[in-house]
N, C-alpha and C positions, 0 to 999 in steps of 0.2 A: 173113237169120236173126236172130232175137232170142235172145241167149245170156244165161241167168241164171247169176249167179256168187255162190256162198256160200263162206264160209271161216271157220275157227276157231269152230266150233260149240262145242268144249270141253264136251261132255256136258251141254249145257243144252237140254233137250228143250222147255221152255216157250217159249224163243225160237225154236227150230228149227221147231216146229209153226206158229207164227204166220207165219214167213218162207215155208214151204212152201205154206201156203194162199194167201199173197199171189201167190207165183209161179204157182200154178195159175190164179188169177184173171186174171193178166197174160197167160196163154196164150203163154208162151215156147216156143221150138222146141228148145232144147238147154240142159241144166243141167250145170254144172261145179262140182265141190267142190275148193277149193284147199288142202285139208289141215287137220289138227288137228280131226278129229271128236271125239277124246277128250282127256283131260286136264282137270284142275281141277274139273269139275262132277260131278254125282251120278248121271247116267243114261247111262252109256257104251254099254251094249247097245242100248237103244231108239234112241239117236241114230245108231249104226251101221246098225241096221236100216232106219230111215227114209231115211237118206242112200243106202244101197245100193239101196233100191227106187226113189229118185226121180232120181238123177242118170244122165246119160249118160256122164260120166267123172269120175273122182276121182283126185287125186294124193296123194302121201305128205307128211304133215307131221311135224315133228320130234317132237311129242308121240306121234303115231301110230307112228313108228319106234322110239320109246323103249318103248312098251308091248308092241310085238310082237317085241322083241329085235333090232331092226335098227340100234341105236345105243347107245352108252354114255351113260347119264345120271347117272353118279355125281357129276358136278360141278354138277348142278342144285341150287337151293336145297332144304332139307329138306322143306318143305311140298309142293313140286312133286314131289319124289321119292316122298313118301308117297302122293300122289294117283295117280301113275303105278303105283306098286306095288299100290295098291288097285284100280285099274282092270285091271291084268294078271291079278289074282286072280279077277276076276268076269266078264271078257269070255267070251262063248261061243266054242266051237271054231271056229264058222262065221265069226263076226266077227273073231277073231284071224287066221284064214287070209286073210280079205279084206284086212286091214291088211298082211299080209305080202306080198300080191300087188300092191300098189299101186305105180305107177311114180313116179319122182321128177319127170317132166315129160311132158307130152302136147302134141303139135302138131297142129293142124287147119288146113291151109291156111296163111294168114298170121297165125294166131292161135296163141299158146302159153299153157299153164297150168303153173304151178309154185308151190310153197309159199313158198320164199324166192327169192333171186337166181337166175336161170336159168343164171348163169356159175359157181356154186358150189353145185351141187345137194345134195350129201351134207353140206355144212357148214351148210346153211340159213342163209345170211347174210342180213342185214337190208337192206332198201332204203327208207329213210324220210326221209333228209335228202340234200341235193344232193351232198355229198361222196361218198356211197356209189354215186353214179352214175358215177364216173370210169371203172371198168372196162367199164361198159356202153357208154359213149361210144367206148371205144377198140375195142369189139366191135360197133359199130353196123352195119357192113356185113352181119354174119351174124345179126343179131337179127331176130326176127319183127316184122311191122308193129305188133302190139300183144301184149304179155305181161301176163297177169293173174297177180297173186300175192296172197299172205296174209301171215301170219306176225307182222306188227307190230301187228295189230288196229287200224290207223289207216286213214283215208281219205286216201291220198297218191297223186298221180299226177305223172309226170315226162314231159314231151315232149322228145325228144332227136334229135340227128343225129351225124355223126361229129366235129363241132366243139364242141358244148356241150349243156347240158341245162338245162331250166328247169321249175319246179314249176308245175302247173296248179291253180288254187285254186278252181275252180267245181265245183259238185256235178252239174252237167249241162253237157256240152260235146260239140262235134263235133271229131273228129280232123282235124288240118291234113294235107293231102295230101303235104307234103314232110318230115314228121316221123314218128318211130316213137315208141312209148309203153310205159311201164312203169305199170301201174295196180294199186294195192292195193285190194282189194274191201272192206276193213273187216271186222268181226267179227260173226257172227251172235250168238254166245253170251257174249262177253266184250269189249265195245267199250272202247277205252282213249283216246278223244278227248274225254272229259268229256261225252259224250252217251251215256246208258245204254240208249237205244233199240237194238233189234236192227238190223243193217245188212246189206245185200246190194246187188249191182249188176246192171245190165241193159245189155248192149251190143248195139246194132243194127248188124250187119256191113254191111248194105246201104247205110245211111245214114252209117256211120262215126260213130255217136254213142253216148255212154255217160252213164249216170245212176245216182247212188246213191239207194236207198230206205232210209228209216228207219221203224221200227214200234215202237209200245209193246207190251210183253208183261208177263206176270205176274212181275215180278222178285221180289216177296216170296215167291211160291211157289217159284221156282228157288233162291233163297237158303236158304229153309227146308229144302229137301232136302239141300243141302250140310251145313247144321248137323246135321240129323238122322242123317246117316251118319257123322258124326264127321271130316269132312275140315276142313281148315283154315278157321277162321271168316272169315279174310281174303278167301278166295275167294268167299264169299257177300257180304260187306259191299262188295266192290269193284263188284259188279254195280249196286248202287244209285247209285254215283257215275260210272260209266263210265270207270274208271281201271285 
């Protein structure tokens, strides 16, 4: 089975449209959304609608949880809070109910999908440096063969067992049979690894192989929409830099 993985769309429909078209051309068998369809960007409704129609499973992200009332976001930075408030006031009832219905984690055989760490689902903890893998190593025996996450907007992969973990630096690789994996799928709508292109992943479960895909999209158009609706200018500018 070829599994497509999208995450952190953040209401960027220009990026999402390019990614969904590419996934259609790749003829994947199953599509998973790893959270944060909303937040930051200018088109939350159309992004929710496109993701709802396209995916086989979606899990809850922290921005999704904030917008639909499932978490407190009073401690977020002012600009992020303003964007979440703006989204909450504009999402359709159908899209709001969809966000409220999303699970924190979904498991399918030896594969799991969550937004942040699968060990702290409601806290949305990050995993993007080796030190953040310590709890995962301790829980290695009960972890899925591979867990796909989002949240950091980075392309980060860790191979681990009950003794240690190491970062996998390749953008295309095969899973070792005696290791388990935490793989961050990157971000469709707001990459933060200094590559502004939209990012998504594809996992071939039969081959045990994973690959990142990067695609250019109309960044100027996506940023202009953010400026036009009055959200923080920084959210538009960062799209050009991939930060």
